[in-house]
N, C-alpha and C positions, 0 to 999 in steps of 0.2 A: 552449828554442828558439823559431825561428819554424816554423810548423804550415801550411803553404798547403793550403785546400782543394780538393778534386779538380774540382768546378765552375768556381773561378777559372781553373786552371788550362786547363780544360779550353775555356773562355768564349774565354780569351786567345790560345789557339793556333788556335781559328776564326776568328776576327777578323784574323790573321794570316794565314790560309789564304787568307780571303776577299780578303783587301788584295793579294796576291800576285798572284791571279788578273785581278783588275782592270787592276791593272798591265799583266799580261800583253794583256789584252785593246786597250788601250788601245795600247803600243807594236803590238802585229798591226794595228791600223787606222790607225796614223801609216805605217806602211810601205807598207801597201795602200795607201791614198791616193796616197803620192810614186811609186808605180810605175804606178799610174792615170793618172799625168800623165803619162808618157811618149807615149803615144798624141795628148792634145793638142800636147806639144810636136812631136811628128815631123809630125801635119799641116800646121802651123804653117811648120815650116821645110821643108815640101816644097811651100808654095806660094810662099815666099820663093827658094828655089833654081829652080824653077819659072821667076820670075816673071824672075830677072837671068840665067837661062839656063845655070847651072852653080854651085858652091860658088865663086865669086867674092870679092873682098876687101870689098864692099859689101854683099853676102848675108851674108859669116859676122858682120859686124860689125851688119847689122840682125838676124840670131838670136840674137848672143850680148846685146845690150840689151834685147831682150825676155823673154831666161834672168832678165836680171838684174834686170829690173822687177817680170816676174812670179814667178818662181819665185826670187828671191834668188839668181842666179848659179848653180843647181843643175847646170844642162846647160854643156857645152862643147861646142865642135865641133874634134871631131878628123880631119875628112876635109882632105885636099891643097887648096889653092886651084887653081882651074882656069880657063879661058879660057871665056868663053862661046860656048856652040854655039849652032847653028842650030836653027830651030824643030823640035818634032818627034824629038830627039834624046834620046836616055835620060840620066839623070843618076843617079847614085847619092851617099850620102853618108852620114857615121856621126856617131853625137852621145854623149858620153859623161855620165852619171847619177853623183851620188854621194848615197847615202842618208845619211840626219839625225835622229834621233830625239831629240827632248829635247834639243837642242844638244850631243850624243855622235853621232860621227861612224859610223858602220859600215865595217869595211873590205869592204866591198863594191862596187865600182865595175862600173855596167851600160853596156856598149856599145848601141847600137841603130841599127841601120842604118834607113835612107830610098830610097824610090827616087821619081823625078819623071819629067816630060815636059818640055825646054824649050820655055817659050812665048814665046822672046825671036825677034822677027821681024829 
């Protein structure tokens, strides 16, 4: 019958283990990049919400369009629509983010909160 040498099996096992290590590092880097994008999106959303004086329909539409063009629609606005507030009033909003790795959605829904101050006069 067939008799495999120990060296061949050991080499195959070593290549397999190193391949899995590379895949895990790659997946970790992709997830880390997507989570680090949260800061950028919250900063942008904070500026838009401040400009419109709250999470108005126009602000929500602008944030979702930016999410669609920059992050392929990964971020959604889950805050309720507000009426515009006067200058200096504090504003709060919440975004939701889905993590996706190599076309597979990870069942992890991140909720990101942000604050701003109304700049609408």
